[in-house]
C-alpha positions as CSV (number, residue, x, y, z in Angstrom):
1,M,264.7,58.4,155.9
2,S,263.3,61.6,155.5
3,L,261.9,63.8,158.0
4,A,258.2,62.5,157.0
5,A,259.0,59.1,157.2
6,A,260.8,58.7,160.2
7,A,257.0,60.5,161.5
8,T,255.3,58.1,159.7
9,S,257.9,54.8,161.3
10,E,257.6,56.7,165.0
11,A,253.7,56.6,164.8
12,Q,253.8,53.2,163.1
13,V,255.9,52.3,166.2
14,D,253.8,54.1,168.9
15,R,250.3,52.7,167.2
16,L,251.8,48.8,168.2
17,F,253.5,49.0,171.7
18,A,250.2,51.9,172.7
19,R,249.5,48.8,175.3
20,W,252.4,49.1,177.3
21,A,253.0,52.9,177.6
22,G,252.3,54.9,180.5
23,P,253.3,54.3,184.5
24,G,252.3,50.7,185.9
25,R,252.6,49.1,182.8
26,P,255.5,46.4,182.1
27,G,257.5,47.8,179.1
28,A,260.0,47.2,176.1
29,A,262.4,49.1,174.1
30,V,262.0,48.9,170.3
31,A,264.7,50.0,167.6
32,V,263.9,50.3,164.3
33,V,267.2,49.6,162.0
34,E,267.1,50.7,158.2
35,R,269.7,49.9,156.0
36,G,272.0,50.0,159.0
37,T,270.5,53.5,160.3
38,V,268.6,52.8,163.9
39,A,265.6,55.2,162.7
40,P,262.9,55.4,165.4
41,R,264.0,54.0,168.9
42,R,261.7,54.3,171.4
43,F,260.6,53.5,175.0
44,Y,257.1,52.2,176.4
45,G,256.5,52.0,180.6
46,Q,258.4,50.3,182.9
47,S,261.1,48.5,184.1
48,S,260.3,47.8,187.3
49,L,256.6,47.9,188.1
50,E,257.5,48.0,191.7
51,H,260.1,50.9,191.8
52,A,257.8,53.0,189.2
53,I,261.4,52.8,187.3
54,P,260.3,53.8,183.4
55,I,262.8,52.0,180.2
56,D,264.8,54.3,178.9
57,G,267.9,54.7,176.4
58,D,270.1,53.0,179.7
59,T,267.8,50.4,180.5
60,G,269.8,47.0,180.0
61,F,268.0,43.9,179.0
62,C,268.7,40.3,179.5
63,I,268.2,38.7,176.9
64,D,269.5,35.2,177.2
65,S,267.9,32.5,174.7
66,I,266.5,34.6,172.2
67,S,270.4,35.9,170.9
68,K,271.4,32.2,170.3
69,H,272.0,31.7,166.6
70,L,270.1,29.6,165.1
């Protein structure tokens, strides 16, 4: 992926997740995988609203049932 294409992809992801961005908002972590390569990795909002902890690359998520095979 070219640098221009990566920047465009990141901007598109940022627009899709804009409502989760910023302090005081429950958040999300997004990774786009293209041909086996993680092409943007973006973090939005907070993992704990009570403690104002932002989501970052080290945030763990409990995904339970959505990780099961159908």
